[in-house]
C-alpha positions in Angstrom: -6.0 -33.6 22.2 -5.0 -37.3 22.6 -4.9 -40.0 25.2 -4.8 -38.5 28.7 -3.9 -35.1 27.1 -6.3 -32.1 27.4 -6.4 -28.4 26.8 -8.6 -26.0 28.2 -10.5 -23.4 26.2 -9.2 -19.7 26.2 -12.2 -18.7 28.0 -11.6 -21.1 30.9 -7.8 -20.0 31.0 -8.9 -16.6 31.3 -11.2 -17.2 34.1 -8.4 -19.3 35.8 -5.7 -16.5 35.1 -7.9 -14.3 37.6 -6.4 -16.2 40.5 -2.7 -15.2 39.7 -3.2 -11.7 37.8 -4.2 -8.5 39.3 -7.2 -6.7 38.2 -5.5 -4.4 35.6 -3.6 -7.3 34.1 -6.7 -9.3 33.7 -8.6 -6.5 31.8 -5.4 -6.0 29.7 -5.6 -9.9 28.9 -9.1 -9.7 28.0 -8.4 -6.9 25.5 -5.8 -8.9 23.9 -7.4 -12.2 23.4 -10.4 -10.7 22.2 -8.5 -8.4 19.9 -6.7 -8.9 16.7 -3.2 -8.8 17.9 -0.8 -10.9 20.1 2.3 -9.6 22.1 5.6 -10.7 20.8 8.8 -9.6 22.5 10.7 -10.8 19.5 9.1 -8.5 17.0 10.2 -5.0 16.4 6.9 -3.6 17.1 6.3 -5.8 20.0 3.2 -7.5 18.7 1.8 -9.1 15.4 -1.7 -9.3 13.8 -3.9 -12.4 14.4 -7.5 -13.2 14.7 -9.2 -13.0 18.2 -8.9 -16.2 20.3 -12.2 -15.8 21.8 -15.3 -13.6 21.8 -16.4 -11.5 24.6 -19.6 -13.1 25.1 -17.8 -16.6 25.4 -15.6 -15.1 28.3 -18.6 -13.9 29.8 -20.4 -17.2 29.5 -17.5 -19.0 31.4 -16.8 -16.4 33.9 -20.4 -15.9 34.9 -20.1 -19.5 36.5 -19.8 -18.4 40.1 -18.5 -21.9 41.4 -15.5 -21.6 39.2 -12.3 -20.3 41.1 -11.5 -17.0 39.8 -14.7 -16.4 38.0 -16.2 -13.6 40.1 -13.0 -11.6 39.5 -12.9 -12.4 35.9 -16.6 -11.6 35.3 -15.9 -8.1 37.0 -12.8 -7.5 34.9 -14.8 -8.2 31.9 -17.1 -5.2 32.6 -14.3 -3.1 31.4 -13.2 -5.0 28.4 -14.0 -4.0 25.0 -13.4 -6.3 22.2 -11.6 -5.5 18.7 -8.3 -3.9 19.8 -5.8 -4.0 17.0 -2.9 -3.0 18.9 -1.3 -2.8 22.4 -1.6 1.1 22.4 -5.1 0.9 21.5 -5.7 -1.2 24.3 -4.0 1.0 26.7 -5.8 4.1 25.5 -9.1 2.7 26.1 -8.2 1.1 29.2 -7.1 4.5 30.8 -10.0 6.4 29.4 -12.7 4.0 30.5 -11.4 2.2 33.7 -13.2 3.5 36.9 -11.7 6.6 38.7 -10.9 4.5 41.6 -8.8 2.1 39.7 -6.8 4.9 38.1 -9.0 5.4 34.7 -11.0 8.5 33.8 -14.4 6.6 34.1 -15.6 7.6 30.7 -18.1 5.4 28.9 -16.3 2.6 27.0 -15.6 3.1 23.4 -16.1 0.8 20.3 -12.8 -0.3 19.0 -12.1 -0.5 15.3 -15.9 -0.1 14.5 -16.8 0.7 11.0 -18.4 4.1 9.8 -20.3 3.5 6.9 -19.9 6.4 4.1 -23.0 7.3 2.1 -22.9 6.1 -1.4 -22.7 9.8 -2.8 -19.5 10.5 -0.9 -17.6 7.2 -1.8 -15.3 9.0 -4.3 -14.6 11.8 -2.0 -14.0 9.7 0.9 -12.0 7.2 -1.0 -13.7 4.3 -0.1 -17.2 2.9 1.4 -16.3 2.7 5.2 -13.9 3.8 7.6 -12.6 2.1 10.7 -12.0 4.3 13.9 -9.6 3.4 16.6 -11.9 4.4 19.3 -15.3 5.4 18.4 -18.4 6.9 20.6 -20.9 6.4 17.8 -24.0 8.2 19.6 -21.6 11.2 20.0 -20.1 10.8 16.5 -16.6 10.9 18.3 -13.7 9.2 16.8 -10.1 8.9 18.7 -7.3 7.9 16.4 -3.8 6.6 17.9 -0.9 8.0 15.7 1.6 5.4 16.3 5.4 6.5 15.8 6.1 3.4 13.8 3.2 3.5 11.3 1.8 7.0 11.2 4.9 8.5 9.4 6.0 9.5 6.0 4.3 11.8 3.5 2.0 9.0 1.9 0.7 8.0 5.3 0.2 11.6 6.4 -1.8 12.1 3.3 -3.9 9.0 3.8 -5.0 10.1 7.4 -5.5 13.7 6.3 -8.0 12.3 3.5 -9.7 10.1 6.1 -10.2 12.9 8.7 -11.5 15.3 6.0 -13.9 12.7 4.7 -15.3 12.1 8.4 -15.8 15.6 9.1 -18.7 16.2 6.6 -20.3 13.0 7.9 -20.6 14.7 11.4 -17.7 13.1 13.1 -15.2 14.9 15.3 -11.8 13.2 15.2 -9.2 13.6 17.9 -5.7 12.6 17.4 -3.9 10.8 20.3 -0.1 10.7 20.1 2.3 8.2 22.1 3.4 11.2 24.2 -0.1 11.9 25.5 -0.8 8.2 26.1 2.4 7.8 28.2 2.1 10.9 30.3 -0.6 11.9 33.1 -0.8 15.7 31.9 -1.2 14.4 28.3 -3.9 11.9 29.2 -5.6 14.6 31.3 -5.8 16.8 28.3 -7.0 14.0 25.9 -9.6 12.7 28.5 -11.0 16.2 28.8 -11.3 16.6 25.1 -13.1 13.1 24.9 -15.3 14.1 27.8 -16.4 17.3 26.1 -17.0 15.5 22.8 -19.2 12.8 24.3 -21.2 15.3 26.7 -19.9 14.0 29.9 -18.7 16.0 33.0 -15.3 14.9 33.9 -14.2 15.6 37.6 -10.3 15.2 37.7 -10.2 15.5 41.4 -12.1 12.3 41.8 -9.3 10.3 39.7 -7.2 8.2 41.9 -3.7 9.5 40.9 -1.9 6.8 42.8 -3.8 4.1 41.2 -3.5 5.9 37.9 0.2 5.7 37.8 0.0 2.1 38.4 -2.6 1.6 35.6 -0.4 3.7 33.4 2.4 1.5 34.0 0.6 -1.9 33.6 -1.3 -0.6 30.4 1.6 0.9 28.6 4.5 -1.2 30.3 2.5 -4.5 30.0 1.8 -3.6 26.0 5.4 -3.9 25.5 6.1 -7.4 27.2 4.2 -10.6 27.1 4.4 -11.5 30.6 0.7 -11.9 31.4 -0.5 -15.4 31.0 1.4 -16.0 27.9 0.1 -19.7 27.8 -3.3 -18.2 26.7 -2.2 -15.8 23.9 0.5 -17.6 22.5 
């Protein structure tokens, strides 16, 4: 940056953050810096939109260097990071569904975040567009989970827009599940949602194997952490 002044890359900073962050916090940070949002405690919604700081492949490239302190832990955490998240609650939902049962998640296959669903040309007018983006998508199962934010998914105009999108996705063979804040922030709600997703993607979910103690800690980290930029803010800000 200048004479005797240097700055490390986001990928290197992520690997080094593994030294001080616990595992769930590191996964949460990975989602944020490969996603299109940044946490902001001064914002009413708690975050703002921004381009990804780094690609998932770049994080893997640096973290795979075993001689770097923190790299092994960072590499393991990246197995549970999906890029493309557009909000902290999308991150929380994806983490809770896909993290291993031993670490408090439901162990479901990781979804694609904000992936595009192409609309056949003959359906463009009916679907009000050429493509949709699903919050969480399991493409091989044609399953989409949409998070309804209290802040952004209210009002008659927004409700009508969401209804048109879901009505257009159904004829394309997609099943759309709606996730609400009350579901994501409570264990009974998460159990119900995870069961719906598991059925939709054809996976057997054994609830008795979910580590409930770890789940409460993961829920607190994923949802509580999404409200506070306490995690290695030097990287993301």
